[in-house]
C-alpha positions in Angstrom: 111.0 80.7 84.4 114.5 79.4 84.5 115.3 80.9 81.1 114.3 84.4 82.3 116.4 84.0 85.4 119.4 82.9 83.3 118.8 85.9 81.0 118.6 88.3 83.9 121.9 87.0 85.4 123.6 87.3 82.0 122.4 90.8 81.5 123.6 91.8 85.0 127.0 90.4 84.2 127.2 92.3 80.9 125.7 95.6 82.1 127.5 96.6 85.3 126.9 99.8 87.3 130.2 101.1 85.9 129.0 100.3 82.3 125.8 102.3 82.8 127.7 105.2 84.3 130.1 105.2 81.4 127.2 105.1 79.0 125.4 108.1 80.6 128.7 110.1 80.9 129.4 109.5 77.2 125.9 110.6 76.3 126.1 113.7 78.5 129.5 114.7 77.1 128.3 114.3 73.5 125.3 116.5 74.2 127.5 119.2 75.8 130.0 118.9 72.9 127.3 119.3 70.3 125.8 122.2 72.2 129.0 124.2 71.6 128.8 123.7 67.8 127.1 126.1 65.4 124.9 123.5 63.9 121.2 123.6 63.9 119.4 121.9 66.7 118.2 119.0 64.5 121.7 118.3 63.3 123.1 118.4 66.8 120.5 115.9 68.0 121.2 113.7 65.0 124.9 113.7 65.8 124.3 112.9 69.4 121.9 110.0 68.6 124.3 108.6 66.0 127.3 108.8 68.4 125.4 107.1 71.2 124.1 104.3 68.9 127.6 103.7 67.7 128.8 103.6 71.3 126.2 101.0 72.2 127.0 98.9 69.1 130.7 99.0 69.9 130.5 98.3 73.7 127.4 96.1 74.2 128.0 93.1 71.9 126.6 89.6 72.5 126.4 86.3 70.8 123.1 85.7 72.5 120.2 86.5 70.1 117.9 87.5 72.9 120.4 90.0 74.2 121.0 91.3 70.7 117.2 91.8 70.4 117.2 93.8 73.7 120.1 95.9 72.5 118.3 96.6 69.3 115.2 97.7 71.2 117.3 100.0 73.3 118.8 101.5 70.1 115.3 102.3 68.9 114.7 104.4 72.0 118.0 106.3 71.9 116.4 109.5 70.5 113.9 109.5 73.4 116.7 108.8 75.9 119.1 111.4 74.6 116.2 114.0 74.7 115.5 113.2 78.3 119.1 113.5 79.2 119.3 116.8 77.4 116.2 118.1 79.2 117.7 117.2 82.5 121.1 118.7 81.6 119.8 122.0 80.5 118.8 122.7 84.1 122.3 122.3 85.4 124.7 123.2 82.6 125.1 126.9 81.9 124.8 127.9 78.3 123.6 124.5 77.1 120.6 125.9 75.3 122.3 129.2 74.2 125.1 127.7 72.2 
């Protein structure tokens, strides 16, 4: 059990509230930025997903193999996460689906 407690403490240190806010702000801004382009929906989504994955790889690095495994799991779910953020944003951002 001590190994899980140590892992949890390490993750808390690496992933602060500010880090999470920066991550979601980055993702939101990329979605809005891509919505304003003339690309097809699939290409916009692919661009957002790739940018967010690059952001994670650049900002959430670790020498701990367990943490790297968790980061890789998160990366696998980026398409689902960005879609959820998009669905939430389109309720509040005018013209998000029209661009």
